N, CA, C and O atoms as a GROMACS GRO file, in nm:
protein
  392
    1UNK      N    1  -6.400 -15.624   5.857
    1UNK     CA    2  -6.378 -15.649   6.001
    1UNK      C    3  -6.357 -15.531   6.094
    1UNK      O    4  -6.429 -15.464   6.168
    2UNK      N    5  -6.180 -15.535   6.045
    2UNK     CA    6  -6.141 -15.420   6.116
    2UNK      C    7  -6.137 -15.319   6.096
    2UNK      O    8  -6.073 -15.249   6.173
    3UNK      N    9  -6.218 -15.245   5.955
    3UNK     CA   10  -6.278 -15.093   5.970
    3UNK      C   11  -6.432 -15.116   6.088
    3UNK      O   12  -6.478 -15.090   6.199
    4UNK      N   13  -6.446 -15.159   6.009
    4UNK     CA   14  -6.586 -15.201   6.031
    4UNK      C   15  -6.642 -15.134   6.246
    4UNK      O   16  -6.727 -15.062   6.298
    5UNK      N   17  -6.492 -15.245   6.300
    5UNK     CA   18  -6.479 -15.209   6.430
    5UNK      C   19  -6.431 -15.060   6.492
    5UNK      O   20  -6.424 -15.010   6.604
    6UNK      N   21  -6.404 -15.019   6.358
    6UNK     CA   22  -6.309 -14.906   6.395
    6UNK      C   23  -6.399 -14.784   6.350
    6UNK      O   24  -6.376 -14.675   6.403
    7UNK      N   25  -6.489 -14.792   6.266
    7UNK     CA   26  -6.611 -14.689   6.292
    7UNK      C   27  -6.653 -14.669   6.351
    7UNK      O   28  -6.656 -14.550   6.380
    8UNK      N   29  -6.745 -14.785   6.447
    8UNK     CA   30  -6.827 -14.829   6.525
    8UNK      C   31  -6.785 -14.782   6.653
    8UNK      O   32  -6.868 -14.718   6.718
    9UNK      N   33  -6.633 -14.808   6.719
    9UNK     CA   34  -6.602 -14.752   6.833
    9UNK      C   35  -6.585 -14.628   6.788
    9UNK      O   36  -6.666 -14.555   6.845
   10UNK      N   37  -6.510 -14.563   6.705
   10UNK     CA   38  -6.529 -14.397   6.672
   10UNK      C   39  -6.644 -14.363   6.700
   10UNK      O   40  -6.639 -14.301   6.806
   11UNK      N   41  -6.739 -14.369   6.666
   11UNK     CA   42  -6.891 -14.328   6.682
   11UNK      C   43  -6.947 -14.303   6.814
   11UNK      O   44  -7.006 -14.209   6.868
   12UNK      N   45  -6.888 -14.479   6.862
   12UNK     CA   46  -6.936 -14.451   7.037
   12UNK      C   47  -6.820 -14.400   7.113
   12UNK      O   48  -6.842 -14.379   7.232
   13UNK      N   49  -6.676 -14.372   7.060
   13UNK     CA   50  -6.673 -14.245   7.112
   13UNK      C   51  -6.738 -14.087   7.119
   13UNK      O   52  -6.761 -14.008   7.211
   14UNK      N   53  -6.753 -14.084   6.990
   14UNK     CA   54  -6.785 -13.935   7.013
   14UNK      C   55  -6.950 -13.964   7.070
   14UNK      O   56  -6.966 -13.922   7.185
   15UNK      N   57  -7.045 -14.013   7.021
   15UNK     CA   58  -7.152 -14.004   7.117
   15UNK      C   59  -7.121 -13.990   7.319
   15UNK      O   60  -7.164 -13.932   7.418
   16UNK      N   61  -7.037 -14.071   7.286
   16UNK     CA   62  -7.018 -14.069   7.498
   16UNK      C   63  -6.975 -13.914   7.482
   16UNK      O   64  -7.045 -13.828   7.536
   17UNK      N   65  -6.858 -13.879   7.406
   17UNK     CA   66  -6.807 -13.773   7.420
   17UNK      C   67  -6.946 -13.640   7.405
   17UNK      O   68  -6.992 -13.532   7.444
   18UNK      N   69  -6.954 -13.710   7.352
   18UNK     CA   70  -7.102 -13.558   7.336
   18UNK      C   71  -7.207 -13.598   7.455
   18UNK      O   72  -7.234 -13.497   7.519
   19UNK      N   73  -7.255 -13.680   7.491
   19UNK     CA   74  -7.324 -13.690   7.607
   19UNK      C   75  -7.267 -13.613   7.729
   19UNK      O   76  -7.320 -13.516   7.782
   20UNK      N   77  -7.138 -13.678   7.768
   20UNK     CA   78  -7.076 -13.636   7.939
   20UNK      C   79  -7.044 -13.501   7.906
   20UNK      O   80  -7.020 -13.442   8.011
   21UNK      N   81  -7.029 -13.398   7.775
   21UNK     CA   82  -6.938 -13.297   7.763
   21UNK      C   83  -7.016 -13.208   7.834
   21UNK      O   84  -6.957 -13.134   7.913
   22UNK      N   85  -7.160 -13.196   7.821
   22UNK     CA   86  -7.229 -13.039   7.882
   22UNK      C   87  -7.234 -13.117   8.037
   22UNK      O   88  -7.254 -13.021   8.111
   23UNK      N   89  -7.226 -13.229   8.118
   23UNK     CA   90  -7.244 -13.264   8.233
   23UNK      C   91  -7.078 -13.194   8.270
   23UNK      O   92  -7.060 -13.129   8.374
   24UNK      N   93  -6.997 -13.211   8.195
   24UNK     CA   94  -6.911 -13.180   8.276
   24UNK      C   95  -6.854 -13.040   8.233
   24UNK      O   96  -6.764 -13.019   8.314
   25UNK      N   97  -6.858 -12.984   8.188
   25UNK     CA   98  -6.810 -12.849   8.122
   25UNK      C   99  -6.901 -12.683   8.161
   25UNK      O  100  -6.845 -12.573   8.164
   26UNK      N  101  -7.036 -12.706   8.186
   26UNK     CA  102  -7.142 -12.672   8.250
   26UNK      C  103  -7.195 -12.686   8.358
   26UNK      O  104  -7.273 -12.762   8.415
   27UNK      N  105  -7.108 -12.551   8.386
   27UNK     CA  106  -7.186 -12.481   8.568
   27UNK      C  107  -7.248 -12.394   8.584
   27UNK      O  108  -7.326 -12.413   8.678
   28UNK      N  109  -7.255 -12.333   8.555
   28UNK     CA  110  -7.350 -12.166   8.534
   28UNK      C  111  -7.420 -12.230   8.437
   28UNK      O  112  -7.400 -12.318   8.354
   29UNK      N  113  -7.557 -12.122   8.493
   29UNK     CA  114  -7.674 -12.147   8.431
   29UNK      C  115  -7.652 -12.019   8.314
   29UNK      O  116  -7.581 -11.920   8.330
   30UNK      N  117  -7.734 -12.056   8.194
   30UNK     CA  118  -7.701 -11.980   8.117
   30UNK      C  119  -7.855 -11.844   8.102
   30UNK      O  120  -7.973 -11.875   8.114
   31UNK      N  121  -7.803 -11.704   8.074
   31UNK     CA  122  -7.877 -11.655   8.084
   31UNK      C  123  -7.971 -11.602   7.985
   31UNK      O  124  -7.928 -11.486   7.978
   32UNK      N  125  -8.098 -11.608   7.880
   32UNK     CA  126  -8.163 -11.540   7.748
   32UNK      C  127  -8.140 -11.441   7.682
   32UNK      O  128  -8.066 -11.357   7.733
   33UNK      N  129  -8.183 -11.421   7.576
   33UNK     CA  130  -8.239 -11.305   7.577
   33UNK      C  131  -8.298 -11.188   7.634
   33UNK      O  132  -8.283 -11.073   7.675
   34UNK      N  133  -8.374 -11.282   7.614
   34UNK     CA  134  -8.481 -11.244   7.750
   34UNK      C  135  -8.439 -11.156   7.903
   34UNK      O  136  -8.506 -11.057   7.932
   35UNK      N  137  -8.375 -11.181   7.954
   35UNK     CA  138  -8.332 -11.174   8.069
   35UNK      C  139  -8.185 -11.057   8.043
   35UNK      O  140  -8.181 -10.953   8.109
   36UNK      N  141  -8.106 -11.081   7.970
   36UNK     CA  142  -7.977 -10.989   7.947
   36UNK      C  143  -8.037 -10.862   7.813
   36UNK      O  144  -7.992 -10.748   7.826
   37UNK      N  145  -8.110 -10.882   7.722
   37UNK     CA  146  -8.149 -10.778   7.688
   37UNK      C  147  -8.302 -10.696   7.679
   37UNK      O  148  -8.336 -10.578   7.668
   38UNK      N  149  -8.383 -10.850   7.693
   38UNK     CA  150  -8.542 -10.709   7.624
   38UNK      C  151  -8.582 -10.636   7.846
   38UNK      O  152  -8.613 -10.529   7.898
   39UNK      N  153  -8.559 -10.750   7.885
   39UNK     CA  154  -8.584 -10.682   8.031
   39UNK      C  155  -8.485 -10.538   8.084
   39UNK      O  156  -8.512 -10.455   8.171
   40UNK      N  157  -8.408 -10.544   8.026
   40UNK     CA  158  -8.351 -10.452   8.072
   40UNK      C  159  -8.370 -10.345   8.001
   40UNK      O  160  -8.306 -10.247   8.037
   41UNK      N  161  -8.455 -10.329   7.889
   41UNK     CA  162  -8.491 -10.224   7.833
   41UNK      C  163  -8.629 -10.179   7.836
   41UNK      O  164  -8.680 -10.073   7.801
   42UNK      N  165  -8.694 -10.318   7.900
   42UNK     CA  166  -8.832 -10.270   7.946
   42UNK      C  167  -8.789 -10.196   8.072
   42UNK      O  168  -8.830 -10.084   8.099
   43UNK      N  169  -8.705 -10.264   8.146
   43UNK     CA  170  -8.708 -10.143   8.282
   43UNK      C  171  -8.694  -9.999   8.281
   43UNK      O  172  -8.748  -9.905   8.339
   44UNK      N  173  -8.563 -10.020   8.157
   44UNK     CA  174  -8.541  -9.865   8.167
   44UNK      C  175  -8.647  -9.752   8.126
   44UNK      O  176  -8.644  -9.636   8.168
   45UNK      N  177  -8.774  -9.827   8.006
   45UNK     CA  178  -8.879  -9.758   7.936
   45UNK      C  179  -8.981  -9.804   8.087
   45UNK      O  180  -9.096  -9.830   8.053
   46UNK      N  181  -8.965  -9.813   8.190
   46UNK     CA  182  -9.075  -9.768   8.300
   46UNK      C  183  -9.164  -9.957   8.312
   46UNK      O  184  -9.271  -9.977   8.369
   47UNK      N  185  -9.101 -10.037   8.258
   47UNK     CA  186  -9.248 -10.141   8.220
   47UNK      C  187  -9.108 -10.211   8.275
   47UNK      O  188  -9.002 -10.213   8.214
   48UNK      N  189  -9.132 -10.261   8.394
   48UNK     CA  190  -9.054 -10.414   8.470
   48UNK      C  191  -9.154 -10.510   8.418
   48UNK      O  192  -9.266 -10.496   8.368
   49UNK      N  193  -9.083 -10.605   8.446
   49UNK     CA  194  -9.144 -10.773   8.402
   49UNK      C  195  -9.227 -10.798   8.509
   49UNK      O  196  -9.206 -10.746   8.618
   50UNK      N  197  -9.363 -10.908   8.481
   50UNK     CA  198  -9.454 -10.924   8.562
   50UNK      C  199  -9.477 -11.046   8.519
   50UNK      O  200  -9.449 -11.086   8.406
   51UNK      N  201  -9.537 -11.118   8.619
   51UNK     CA  202  -9.579 -11.264   8.610
   51UNK      C  203  -9.701 -11.278   8.473
   51UNK      O  204  -9.796 -11.213   8.429
   52UNK      N  205  -9.636 -11.394   8.446
   52UNK     CA  206  -9.729 -11.459   8.245
   52UNK      C  207  -9.887 -11.474   8.311
   52UNK      O  208  -9.908 -11.459   8.431
   53UNK      N  209  -9.988 -11.505   8.218
   53UNK     CA  210 -10.096 -11.483   8.229
   53UNK      C  211 -10.100 -11.650   8.251
   53UNK      O  212 -10.170 -11.706   8.336
   54UNK      N  213 -10.018 -11.711   8.163
   54UNK     CA  214 -10.000 -11.830   8.188
   54UNK      C  215  -9.901 -11.889   8.117
   54UNK      O  216  -9.864 -11.892   8.000
   55UNK      N  217  -9.848 -11.965   8.288
   55UNK     CA  218  -9.733 -11.969   8.345
   55UNK      C  219  -9.691 -12.073   8.275
   55UNK      O  220  -9.746 -12.178   8.310
   56UNK      N  221  -9.589 -12.088   8.159
   56UNK     CA  222  -9.534 -12.274   8.078
   56UNK      C  223  -9.446 -12.314   8.209
   56UNK      O  224  -9.430 -12.426   8.257
   57UNK      N  225  -9.419 -12.249   8.231
   57UNK     CA  226  -9.248 -12.319   8.342
   57UNK      C  227  -9.322 -12.421   8.438
   57UNK      O  228  -9.249 -12.514   8.472
   58UNK      N  229  -9.415 -12.424   8.475
   58UNK     CA  230  -9.442 -12.505   8.550
   58UNK      C  231  -9.504 -12.673   8.503
   58UNK      O  232  -9.603 -12.693   8.433
   59UNK      N  233  -9.447 -12.738   8.541
   59UNK     CA  234  -9.463 -12.881   8.544
   59UNK      C  235  -9.464 -12.918   8.346
   59UNK      O  236  -9.427 -12.846   8.253
   60UNK      N  237  -9.495 -12.991   8.345
   60UNK     CA  238  -9.516 -13.037   8.168
   60UNK      C  239  -9.663 -12.942   8.095
   60UNK      O  240  -9.719 -13.001   8.002
   61UNK      N  241  -9.711 -12.827   8.128
   61UNK     CA  242  -9.748 -12.745   8.058
   61UNK      C  243  -9.717 -12.704   7.936
   61UNK      O  244  -9.808 -12.693   7.853
   62UNK      N  245  -9.547 -12.664   7.893
   62UNK     CA  246  -9.541 -12.676   7.739
   62UNK      C  247  -9.496 -12.779   7.716
   62UNK      O  248  -9.477 -12.756   7.597
   63UNK      N  249  -9.460 -12.878   7.729
   63UNK     CA  250  -9.516 -13.005   7.631
   63UNK      C  251  -9.610 -13.035   7.606
   63UNK      O  252  -9.613 -13.080   7.491
   64UNK      N  253  -9.749 -13.034   7.680
   64UNK     CA  254  -9.855 -13.050   7.635
   64UNK      C  255  -9.891 -12.990   7.571
   64UNK      O  256  -9.977 -13.051   7.508
   65UNK      N  257  -9.873 -12.812   7.508
   65UNK     CA  258  -9.904 -12.721   7.391
   65UNK      C  259  -9.809 -12.789   7.291
   65UNK      O  260  -9.839 -12.787   7.172
   66UNK      N  261  -9.709 -12.844   7.327
   66UNK     CA  262  -9.645 -12.841   7.161
   66UNK      C  263  -9.693 -13.004   7.135
   66UNK      O  264  -9.650 -13.057   7.033
   67UNK      N  265  -9.787 -13.089   7.232
   67UNK     CA  266  -9.835 -13.225   7.228
   67UNK      C  267  -9.948 -13.200   7.110
   67UNK      O  268  -9.978 -13.268   7.012
   68UNK      N  269 -10.008 -13.046   7.171
   68UNK     CA  270 -10.136 -13.033   7.089
   68UNK      C  271 -10.085 -12.986   6.955
   68UNK      O  272 -10.136 -13.063   6.874
   69UNK      N  273 -10.003 -12.889   6.883
   69UNK     CA  274 -10.004 -12.851   6.838
   69UNK      C  275  -9.921 -12.947   6.734
   69UNK      O  276  -9.867 -12.867   6.658
   70UNK      N  277  -9.882 -13.095   6.690
   70UNK     CA  278  -9.828 -13.206   6.655
   70UNK      C  279  -9.956 -13.264   6.615
   70UNK      O  280  -9.982 -13.291   6.498
   71UNK      N  281 -10.048 -13.285   6.728
   71UNK     CA  282 -10.133 -13.348   6.657
   71UNK      C  283 -10.234 -13.272   6.566
   71UNK      O  284 -10.308 -13.319   6.479
   72UNK      N  285 -10.218 -13.125   6.613
   72UNK     CA  286 -10.312 -13.091   6.521
   72UNK      C  287 -10.218 -13.084   6.370
   72UNK      O  288 -10.284 -13.078   6.266
   73UNK      N  289 -10.108 -13.085   6.362
   73UNK     CA  290 -10.040 -13.032   6.237
   73UNK      C  291 -10.009 -13.200   6.150
   73UNK      O  292  -9.987 -13.218   6.030
   74UNK      N  293 -10.015 -13.285   6.240
   74UNK     CA  294  -9.989 -13.440   6.177
   74UNK      C  295 -10.198 -13.456   6.144
   74UNK      O  296 -10.247 -13.534   6.063
   75UNK      N  297 -10.244 -13.400   6.195
   75UNK     CA  298 -10.396 -13.451   6.104
   75UNK      C  299 -10.452 -13.330   6.028
   75UNK      O  300 -10.565 -13.315   5.983
   76UNK      N  301 -10.333 -13.238   6.024
   76UNK     CA  302 -10.426 -13.123   5.901
   76UNK      C  303 -10.336 -13.199   5.764
   76UNK      O  304 -10.391 -13.266   5.676
   77UNK      N  305 -10.204 -13.173   5.773
   77UNK     CA  306 -10.095 -13.268   5.722
   77UNK      C  307 -10.130 -13.416   5.647
   77UNK      O  308 -10.070 -13.435   5.541
   78UNK      N  309 -10.222 -13.520   5.692
   78UNK     CA  310 -10.256 -13.663   5.662
   78UNK      C  311 -10.344 -13.675   5.552
   78UNK      O  312 -10.347 -13.750   5.455
   79UNK      N  313 -10.458 -13.526   5.618
   79UNK     CA  314 -10.618 -13.531   5.568
   79UNK      C  315 -10.567 -13.417   5.446
   79UNK      O  316 -10.662 -13.377   5.378
   80UNK      N  317 -10.446 -13.364   5.412
   80UNK     CA  318 -10.464 -13.297   5.257
   80UNK      C  319 -10.269 -13.387   5.211
   80UNK      O  320 -10.193 -13.355   5.120
   81UNK      N  321 -10.255 -13.482   5.302
   81UNK     CA  322 -10.147 -13.549   5.221
   81UNK      C  323 -10.113 -13.549   5.035
   81UNK      O  324 -10.022 -13.499   4.969
   82UNK      N  325 -10.263 -13.651   4.990
   82UNK     CA  326 -10.259 -13.607   4.862
   82UNK      C  327 -10.217 -13.448   4.728
   82UNK      O  328 -10.139 -13.409   4.640
   83UNK      N  329 -10.359 -13.408   4.820
   83UNK     CA  330 -10.300 -13.289   4.754
   83UNK      C  331 -10.126 -13.198   4.800
   83UNK      O  332 -10.070 -13.109   4.736
   84UNK      N  333 -10.103 -13.235   4.870
   84UNK     CA  334  -9.924 -13.164   4.930
   84UNK      C  335  -9.846 -13.224   4.889
   84UNK      O  336  -9.742 -13.160   4.873
   85UNK      N  337  -9.837 -13.399   4.841
   85UNK     CA  338  -9.739 -13.421   4.749
   85UNK      C  339  -9.743 -13.522   4.653
   85UNK      O  340  -9.652 -13.552   4.575
   86UNK      N  341  -9.857 -13.575   4.664
   86UNK     CA  342  -9.886 -13.631   4.535
   86UNK      C  343  -9.947 -13.602   4.416
   86UNK      O  344 -10.069 -13.594   4.431
   87UNK      N  345  -9.893 -13.575   4.253
   87UNK     CA  346  -9.918 -13.519   4.119
   87UNK      C  347 -10.038 -13.548   4.082
   87UNK      O  348 -10.089 -13.647   4.031
   88UNK      N  349 -10.062 -13.486   4.103
   88UNK     CA  350 -10.217 -13.581   4.015
   88UNK      C  351 -10.257 -13.629   3.855
   88UNK      O  352 -10.202 -13.589   3.752
   89UNK      N  353 -10.371 -13.727   3.866
   89UNK     CA  354 -10.345 -13.795   3.780
   89UNK      C  355 -10.340 -13.738   3.647
   89UNK      O  356 -10.384 -13.623   3.652
   90UNK      N  357 -10.301 -13.773   3.521
   90UNK     CA  358 -10.243 -13.765   3.415
   90UNK      C  359 -10.354 -13.812   3.342
   90UNK      O  360 -10.390 -13.922   3.386
   91UNK      N  361 -10.452 -13.752   3.204
   91UNK     CA  362 -10.556 -13.794   3.195
   91UNK      C  363 -10.488 -13.901   3.065
   91UNK      O  364 -10.371 -13.888   3.028
   92UNK      N  365 -10.567 -13.988   3.016
   92UNK     CA  366 -10.551 -14.043   2.877
   92UNK      C  367 -10.453 -14.010   2.767
   92UNK      O  368 -10.347 -14.050   2.720
   93UNK      N  369 -10.550 -13.911   2.750
   93UNK     CA  370 -10.489 -13.797   2.634
   93UNK      C  371 -10.409 -13.746   2.606
   93UNK      O  372 -10.362 -13.734   2.493
   94UNK      N  373 -10.349 -13.671   2.776
   94UNK     CA  374 -10.174 -13.607   2.806
   94UNK      C  375 -10.086 -13.760   2.769
   94UNK      O  376 -10.007 -13.762   2.675
   95UNK      N  377 -10.104 -13.850   2.831
   95UNK     CA  378 -10.065 -13.997   2.851
   95UNK      C  379 -10.014 -14.013   2.709
   95UNK      O  380  -9.906 -14.074   2.709
   96UNK      N  381 -10.051 -13.981   2.599
   96UNK     CA  382 -10.011 -14.076   2.463
   96UNK      C  383  -9.956 -13.930   2.359
   96UNK      O  384  -9.897 -13.936   2.250
   97UNK      N  385  -9.996 -13.814   2.432
   97UNK     CA  386  -9.911 -13.734   2.340
   97UNK      C  387  -9.762 -13.632   2.402
   97UNK      O  388  -9.715 -13.526   2.361
   98UNK      N  389  -9.735 -13.693   2.481
   98UNK     CA  390  -9.585 -13.657   2.520
   98UNK      C  391  -9.494 -13.679   2.448
   98UNK      O  392  -9.379 -13.650   2.482
   0.00000   0.00000   0.00000
């Protein structure tokens, strides 16, 4: 009983530190590869950045796109489940001759 309590308190402490650490330590916004590398090379080549045709940074549009992709992938995976994961049935002659 003591061991279970020790393990659960340790896991709780690790979870608490994991959740609170980013809020305490991250003060600055990190720029990605697009800003630090791609945009610099594009400007040197004479192609400055422009606004995208479909701006996914507004609202929940990007989440909606991922939702549609997940629904589509889930439907296709469910429809083709037997072909993907279930081995084909063996005939009676194959079963008795192994």
